[in-house]
N, C-alpha and C positions, 0 to 999 in steps of 0.2 A: 558563557551562558548569559543571555540577556536578563536584565533585572526582573522583568515580568515573569519569566520562566522560573527564576529562583523564588520569587515571591509566591507564585502559584504552587510550586513544589513544596515550599515551606507550609503553606496553608493546608495542603493535603496531608502532610506529616502531622500537623497540629490536630486536624480532624481525626486522623487515625489514632493519635495519642489519646485524645478525649474518649474515643470509642473504647480503647483498651482500658483506660482508667475507670470508665463508667460501667463497663460490662461486669456482670456478677463473677464470671470466670476469667476476667481480664487480668493481665499481669501488670503490676505497678512498675516493675523494672522495665518491661517493654515500653510502657507509656512514657516513662522518664527518658529512656534512650531515644525515642522518637522526638520528644521535646528538645533534647540535647542537640540532635541533628538539625532541627528547625532553627534553634537559637544560633547555631554556628553558621548556618546558611544566611541568616539575617544579620549576623555580626553582633548579636546581643551577648556580650561576654559575661555580664552579671548572671543572666539566666543559665548560660552554659556552665559557669562555675557552680551555681546552685545545683544543677543536675549532677555534676561530677561528685559533689558532696553527697547527694542522696544516693548515688550509685556506689559510694564507698571508696572513691579514688584516694589511695593512701597519701598522695601528694598533699591533699587538703585535710583529710580526716585525721591523720596522725598529729599534725600541728594543732588543729582545732581541739582534739580530745585532750591533749596536754594542757592547752590554755584553759579549757573549761574545767578540768579537774582541779586546777590550782586557782585558789580564790584571788590571787594577785591580779589576774586580768580584770576582775570586778573593781579592784582598787584603782587600777590605772584608768579604767573607763570613768569611774566616779571623779577621779582627779581631773581628767580631761574635761568632763562636763562642767565641773565647778569652775575651772579656770576660764572656760568659754563664757559662762554666765557672768563671772566677775568682769571680764573684758566688755561685756554688753552693758554693764551698769554705767549710768552717766558719770562723767568725771567731775569731781569737785575741784573748783579753782584753788590752787595753792601758790604760795610764794616761791617755793623751791622747784627747780626743774627735776625731771625724772632722774637724770644722771646724778644730780646732787643728792637726791633722796637715797638712791642705791648706794652711793659711796658712803653716806652718813650711816646707813643701816649696816653696812659691812664693817665699819669701824666699831660700832656699838655691839655687834653680835659676836659673841665668842664662838669659836669653832666647837662643834658638838658632834657626837656620834649620831649617825642617822637613826631615826626612830623606826619602830616596826612598820609603821605606816609608810615611811619613806622607802624602806627596803622592799615592801610589797609593791609599792607603786613602780619602783625601778624594775623589779622582776616582771611585773605586768606589762610595763612598757616594752620589754624585750619580746614578750608574746605578741603585743600589738604590732610591733615592727615586723615580726615574722609573718603575721596574718596579712598585713598590708602589702608586704613584698610578694605574697602569693596572689594579690589582687582581690582579697576578700574585704568586704565592707560590712561594718557592724549592722547597719539597718537592713541589709539584705541577707547576709550569709551567717551571721551569728548574733541575732537579736536576743534580747533578754528572754523571750519566750523559748527560743531554740536552745539557749544555754541551760535553762532550767529543766527542759525535757531530757536533754542528753546528759 
């Protein structure tokens, strides 16, 4: 099928989806299904996955539900964001190289049991890895607003 035909067909599906969603007696499910078909035609995987989640596809919903119910996902996301912010900070000049610092810290630091924070972050990281493996992205598929609602 030529690209213009696919685009035109996707546009028709999107118009039908909007009509379905805006109509007083329209079906949200039918509107999302049409949006899903249009997204697949146009190759927009993020929108397609979002639609699958809204339609209750167990492939996504089961993992998302488990991750959201457990607060360890929140800990892992906070940990990731804090680490990202730390890396964005300007580096202060020091005499020792990074490798020398790490080696010196390891010598001085006694081995310790992981804290509750560390345990929750590790468990949350497992959920994050599972969600990422499914192609889910925090800002699109499980934003803070979505997690708080569900």
